[in-house]
C-alpha positions in Angstrom: -6.8 3.4 -0.3 -7.9 6.8 -1.7 -10.1 5.1 -4.3 -13.1 7.5 -3.9 -10.9 10.6 -3.5 -8.8 9.7 -6.5 -11.9 9.2 -8.7 -13.4 12.5 -7.7 -10.1 14.5 -8.2 -9.5 12.8 -11.5 -12.9 14.0 -12.7 -12.3 17.5 -11.5 -8.9 17.9 -13.2 -10.1 16.3 -16.4 -12.7 19.1 -16.6 -10.1 21.7 -15.8 -7.7 20.4 -18.4 -10.4 20.9 -21.0 -10.1 24.7 -20.6 -7.5 26.4 -22.7 -7.4 29.2 -20.2 -8.3 29.2 -16.5 -10.2 32.1 -14.9 -10.6 32.8 -11.2 -14.2 31.4 -11.6 -12.9 28.1 -13.2 -10.4 27.7 -10.4 -12.9 28.5 -7.6 -15.4 26.0 -9.0 -12.8 23.3 -9.3 -11.5 23.9 -5.8 -15.1 23.7 -4.4 -15.2 20.2 -5.9 -11.8 19.4 -4.4 -12.9 20.7 -1.0 -16.0 18.4 -1.1 -13.9 15.4 -2.1 -11.5 15.9 0.8 -14.3 16.3 3.3 -16.0 13.2 2.0 -12.7 11.4 2.4 -12.9 12.3 6.1 -10.1 14.9 6.1 -10.4 17.2 9.1 -12.1 20.5 8.3 -9.2 22.8 9.5 -6.8 20.8 7.3 -9.1 21.1 4.3 -9.5 24.8 4.8 -5.7 25.4 5.0 -5.1 23.1 2.0 -7.6 24.8 -0.3 -6.4 28.3 0.7 -2.8 27.3 -0.2 -3.8 25.9 -3.5 -6.1 28.9 -4.3 -3.3 31.4 -3.5 -0.8 29.6 -5.7 -3.4 28.9 -8.5 -4.2 32.6 -9.0 -0.6 33.3 -9.6 0.3 34.7 -13.0 2.3 31.6 -13.8 -0.8 29.4 -13.7 -3.4 31.7 -15.2 -1.1 32.6 -18.2 0.2 29.0 -18.7 -0.3 27.3 -22.0 -1.4 24.2 -20.0 -3.1 25.8 -17.0 -4.9 22.5 -16.0 -1.5 20.7 -15.7 0.0 23.6 -13.8 -2.9 23.4 -11.3 -2.5 19.7 -10.9 1.2 20.3 -10.2 0.3 22.7 -7.4 -2.2 20.3 -5.9 0.4 17.5 -6.0 3.0 19.6 -4.3 0.5 20.7 -1.6 -0.5 17.1 -1.0 3.1 16.1 -0.5 3.6 19.0 1.9 0.5 18.0 3.8 1.7 14.4 4.3 5.3 15.2 5.2 7.5 16.1 2.1 9.5 12.8 2.1 9.8 9.5 3.8 11.5 9.8 7.3 13.4 6.6 8.2 13.4 5.0 11.6 16.0 6.3 14.0 18.0 3.2 15.1 21.2 5.0 16.0 21.4 4.2 19.6 23.4 2.0 22.0 21.8 -1.5 21.5 19.1 -2.3 22.0 17.4 0.6 20.1 13.9 0.5 21.7 10.7 1.1 19.7 7.5 1.6 21.7 4.2 1.1 19.9 1.1 2.9 21.3 -2.5 3.3 20.2 -6.1 2.3 20.7 -7.3 -1.3 21.0 -8.0 -2.8 17.6 -5.6 -0.5 15.7 -3.4 -3.5 14.8 -0.5 -2.8 17.2 0.4 -6.5 17.8 0.5 -7.5 14.1 2.3 -4.2 13.3 4.9 -5.1 16.0 5.7 -8.4 14.1 5.5 -6.7 10.6 7.9 -3.9 11.8 10.3 -6.5 13.4 10.3 -8.5 10.1 11.0 -5.3 8.1 13.8 -4.2 10.3 15.3 -7.7 10.3 15.3 -8.0 6.5 15.9 -4.4 5.4 18.3 -3.2 8.2 19.9 -6.6 8.8 19.3 -6.3 12.6 18.7 -8.8 15.3 15.2 -7.9 16.5 13.3 -8.9 19.6 9.7 -8.3 20.6 7.9 -8.2 23.9 4.2 -7.7 24.9 3.2 -5.4 27.7 -0.5 -6.0 27.0 -1.6 -7.7 30.2 -5.3 -6.9 29.7 -6.4 -8.3 26.3 -6.9 -12.1 26.5 -4.2 -14.0 24.5 -2.5 -10.8 23.4 0.9 -12.1 24.7 0.4 -15.4 23.0 -0.6 -13.7 19.8 2.7 -11.8 19.6 4.7 -14.9 20.6 3.1 -16.8 17.7 3.8 -13.9 15.3 7.4 -13.7 16.5 8.0 -17.4 15.9 6.5 -17.2 12.4 8.8 -14.3 11.5 12.0 -15.5 13.1 12.1 -12.8 15.7 13.5 -13.2 19.2 10.6 -13.6 21.7 11.0 -12.1 25.2 8.7 -13.8 27.7 6.1 -11.8 29.7 3.2 -12.7 32.0 -0.3 -11.3 32.4 0.3 -11.1 36.2 3.2 -8.6 35.8 3.2 -4.8 35.7 3.6 -3.4 32.2 6.4 -1.0 33.1 8.4 -3.8 34.9 7.9 -6.1 31.8 9.3 -3.4 29.5 12.3 -2.6 31.8 13.2 -6.3 32.2 12.9 -6.8 28.4 15.4 -4.1 27.8 17.8 -5.8 30.2 17.2 -9.1 28.6 17.7 -7.7 25.1 21.0 -6.1 26.2 22.3 -9.4 27.6 21.3 -11.3 24.4 23.0 -8.6 22.2 19.7 -7.7 20.5 20.0 -4.7 18.1 16.3 -3.6 18.2 13.6 -4.2 20.8 10.0 -3.6 19.9 7.6 -3.1 22.8 3.9 -3.7 22.2 1.8 -1.8 24.7 -1.8 -2.3 25.8 -4.6 -0.5 23.9 -7.9 0.7 25.2 -11.3 1.1 23.6 -11.2 4.7 24.5 -8.8 7.3 25.9 -8.7 7.6 29.7 -6.3 9.0 32.4 -5.3 5.5 33.6 -4.3 4.4 30.2 -2.2 7.5 29.5 -0.5 7.3 32.9 0.4 3.7 32.2 1.9 4.3 28.8 3.8 7.3 30.1 5.3 5.1 32.9 6.3 2.5 30.4 7.9 5.2 28.2 9.8 6.7 31.1 11.2 3.3 32.2 12.6 2.4 28.8 13.3 5.8 27.1 12.6 4.5 23.5 14.4 6.0 20.5 11.1 5.7 18.6 7.6 6.1 20.0 5.2 5.3 17.2 1.5 5.8 17.3 -0.3 3.0 15.5 -3.5 4.4 13.9 -6.3 2.5 12.2 -6.9 4.4 8.9 -10.5 3.2 8.7 -11.4 5.1 11.9 -11.3 8.5 10.2 -11.7 11.4 12.6 -11.8 9.3 15.8 -8.4 8.0 15.0 -7.1 11.5 14.4 -8.5 12.8 17.7 -6.8 9.8 19.4 -3.5 10.7 17.7 -3.8 14.3 19.1 -4.4 12.9 22.6 -1.5 10.5 22.5 0.7 13.2 21.0 0.0 15.4 24.0 0.8 12.6 26.4 3.8 11.1 24.8 6.8 12.5 22.8 5.7 10.7 19.6 8.3 10.4 16.9 6.0 9.2 14.1 2.9 7.2 13.2 2.1 3.9 11.4 -1.2 3.8 9.4 -2.8 0.3 9.4 -5.5 -1.3 7.3 -5.0 1.0 4.4 -6.0 -1.8 2.0 -9.5 -1.7 3.4 -9.9 2.1 3.4 -11.2 3.8 0.3 -11.2 7.3 1.9 -7.7 7.9 3.2 -8.6 10.9 5.4 -6.4 9.8 8.2 -3.3 9.8 6.0 -4.0 13.4 4.9 -4.7 14.6 8.5 -2.5 12.9 11.0 0.7 14.7 10.1 -1.1 18.0 10.4 -2.5 17.1 13.8 0.6 15.6 15.4 3.3 17.4 13.5 5.0 13.9 13.3 5.8 12.0 10.1 3.9 8.9 8.9 6.7 6.4 8.8 5.0 3.2 7.6 1.6 2.0 6.2 0.1 -1.5 6.6 -1.2 -2.7 3.3 -2.6 -6.1 4.2 -2.8 -9.0 6.6 0.4 -10.8 5.6 3.6 -10.2 7.6 5.3 -8.5 4.6 2.4 -6.1 4.1 4.2 -3.1 5.7 5.9 -0.5 3.6 7.7 2.8 4.2 5.4 5.8 3.7 6.5 8.1 0.8 4.3 11.2 0.6 5.3 12.0 -3.0 4.3 8.5 -4.1 0.9 8.6 -2.3 0.1 12.0 -3.7 0.8 10.6 -7.2 -1.6 7.8 -6.5 -4.3 10.2 -5.2 -4.1 12.2 -8.4 -4.4 9.0 -10.5 -0.8 9.2 -11.8 0.2 5.8 -10.4 3.3 4.9 -8.3 5.9 3.4 -10.6 8.7 3.5 -8.1 6.8 1.4 -5.5 5.7 -0.9 -8.3 9.3 -1.5 -9.4 10.4 -2.1 -5.8 7.6 -4.5 -5.3 8.4 -6.4 -8.5 12.1 -6.6 -7.6 11.3 -7.8 -4.1 8.5 -10.3 -4.6 9.1 -11.8 -8.0 11.4 -14.8 -8.8 14.3 -13.2 -10.5 15.7 -16.5 -11.8 12.3 -17.3 -13.3 12.1 -13.9 -14.9 15.6 -14.3 -16.5 14.7 -17.7 -17.7 11.6 -16.3 -19.4 13.6 -13.4 -20.9 16.2 -15.9 -22.2 13.5 -18.1 -23.7 11.9 -15.2 -25.5 15.3 -14.0 -26.9 16.0 -17.4 -28.4 12.7 -17.1 -30.3 10.8 -19.7 -28.3 7.2 -18.5 -27.9 5.4 -17.3 -24.8 3.0 -20.2 -23.8 0.3 -20.7 -21.3 2.7 -22.3 -18.8 4.6 -19.0 -18.8 1.3 -17.1 -18.5 0.4 -19.2 -15.5 3.7 -18.5 -13.8 3.1 -14.8 -14.3 -0.3 -15.1 -12.6 1.3 -16.8 -9.7 3.9 -14.1 -9.4 1.3 -11.4 -9.4 -0.7 -13.3 -6.7 2.5 -13.3 -4.6 2.6 -9.5 -5.0 -0.8 -9.1 -3.3 -2.9 -9.6 -6.4 -4.2 -7.1 -8.9 -6.0 -5.1 -6.2 -2.6 -4.2 -4.7 -1.1 -3.1 -8.0 -4.0 -1.2 -9.6 -3.4 2.2 -8.0 0.3 2.0 -8.7 -0.1 1.6 -12.5 -0.2 5.0 -14.3 -3.3 5.6 -16.3 -5.6 3.2 -14.4 -7.7 6.2 -13.4 -8.4 6.9 -17.0 -10.2 3.6 -17.5 -14.0 3.8 -18.2 -16.2 3.8 -15.0 -16.5 0.3 -13.7 -13.8 -1.1 -15.8 -11.2 -1.2 -13.0 -13.7 -3.1 -10.8 -13.8 -5.9 -13.3 -10.1 -6.5 -13.0 -10.1 -8.5 -9.8 -8.3 -11.3 -8.1 -11.3 -13.7 -8.6 -10.8 -13.3 -12.4 -7.1 -14.3 -12.0 -8.1 -17.3 -9.9 -10.4 -18.4 -12.7 -7.7 -18.0 -15.3 -5.4 -20.1 -13.2 -8.0 -22.8 -12.8 -8.6 -22.9 -16.5 -4.9 -23.3 -17.3 -4.4 -25.9 -14.6 -7.2 -27.9 -16.2 -5.3 -28.2 -19.4 -2.8 -30.9 -20.4 0.8 -29.8 -20.6 0.6 -30.3 -24.4 -2.3 -27.8 -24.5 -0.5 -25.3 -22.4 2.6 -25.4 -24.6 0.5 -25.3 -27.8 -2.9 -23.7 -27.3 -3.7 -23.9 -31.0 -4.7 -27.6 -30.6 -7.5 -26.7 -28.2 -10.6 -27.5 -30.2 -14.3 -27.6 -29.2 -14.2 -31.0 -27.4 -11.0 -30.0 -25.5 -12.7 -26.7 -24.5 -15.7 -28.6 -23.1 -13.3 -30.8 -21.1 -11.3 -27.9 -19.8 -14.5 -25.9 -18.8 -15.8 -29.0 -16.9 -12.5 -29.5 -15.1 -12.2 -25.8 -14.1 -15.9 -25.2 -13.2 -16.1 -22.5 -15.9 -18.0 -21.9 -19.2 -16.7 -22.4 -22.7 -16.9 -18.6 -23.3 -14.4 -18.2 -20.4 -12.0 -20.5 -22.3 -12.5 -18.5 -25.4 -11.8 -15.2 -23.6 -8.7 -16.6 -22.0 -7.3 -17.8 -25.4 -8.1 -14.4 -26.9 -6.3 -12.6 -24.1 -3.4 -15.0 -24.4 -3.0 -14.2 -28.2 -2.7 -10.5 -27.3 0.0 -11.3 -24.7 1.9 -13.4 -27.3 1.9 -10.4 -29.7 3.1 -8.1 -26.9 5.9 -10.5 -26.0 7.0 -10.7 -29.7 7.2 -6.9 -29.8 9.3 -6.9 -26.7 11.9 -9.1 -28.2 12.2 -7.2 -31.5 13.9 -3.9 -32.3 12.7 -1.1 -30.2 10.8 -3.7 -28.2 9.8 -1.6 -25.2 8.3 1.2 -27.3 6.4 -1.3 -29.4 5.1 -3.0 -26.2 3.9 0.3 -24.8 2.1 1.1 -28.0 0.5 -2.3 -27.8 -0.7 -1.6 -24.3 -2.2 1.6 -25.4 -4.2 -0.2 -28.1 -6.6 -3.0 -27.7 -4.9 -5.1 -25.1 -6.6 -4.9 -21.7 -4.9 -6.3 -18.6 -5.5 -10.0 -17.9 -8.9 -10.5 -16.5 -10.5 -7.4 -18.1 -13.3 -8.1 -20.6 -12.8 -7.3 -24.3 -15.2 -5.0 -25.9 
């Protein structure tokens, strides 16, 4: 998400940082570029207008104009205004209610409500240690009820039965009673969506809401819909007492206008974002982290959380112990690292969280892709264990065999071995005195991330 916007803003601020002093003319020219970038990202015009005005007023302040690093001062202002636009800080779910705490999901058809219901249930179950049940009130979309039942079973959530012949409001009310009897902590109600907003739809969702009086009424919004989604959010906000929104399909949206607009339109916080198709691809929305990503500064906190959650800690400790004892980092270890990265959503899911990635040459980031990682894994898998442990024995005939077994070229084998040598050097630096500083210096030198071509 935000790829195009981030690229454009990075270029604007790189130019502004080149000026020792900023004049009103410099600032105005830069903000014109920012304005265009935001509009192209599908941010609503009134939001862009207010945002630019706030930044302009603060940028012309004496503190910025006379600063020794005016470019940095301006970036700081834009960062703060982006955070303010998206909601200051993450606002957690309100689950403080007599069980069951009821969460109602609303939105247009195709926004991803049903999958979001399962993802949210899984997140609450694991992070809040709650017993979670789900129920579907979507009696219109074919197989909608069955879909949620399947997702509930896959994620170990309690499934409350409903039928397509029943009234949605009655289904919801009965589900609350059932959840209360079964001592459920949280009940998530998936409502029916429509292809467009109409009075009948709004009346139905209002009736469901009045029957169950949820503690959270969340609008599920497809981030790829741009302005249409934002207009829908405004309509739902007028019809229902929304408590927040969930942005879905953010992994497929390079613009991100919905994230920068929906809080302004509804006045309600974005609580979660969907980052992929898998059940664990739902994360709390942190405005300050997203602003950092938009400005190309990465998102180290989210990266650390993801690594801690999705990597095998025992395996990591085993590798650390191995390195400390002086045993070298080999291709089997490299393969394990590739598998761990794949489990974290692949390189595409990590790129915008790594600081400095926006400074790569144009097109370089595009070459670091998951296909390259799959190729590296295939090459390593085609080696014998002896070759993985001691790559120095890989001669010309062995390379030919490995290339044939992995469906690659000998030049791919050579590239992998070259990258691996660089990683070995980095690992040695990590285990020595001042290891982390040495490692960072190595990363700033000639060692590209795995999969990126050497120059």
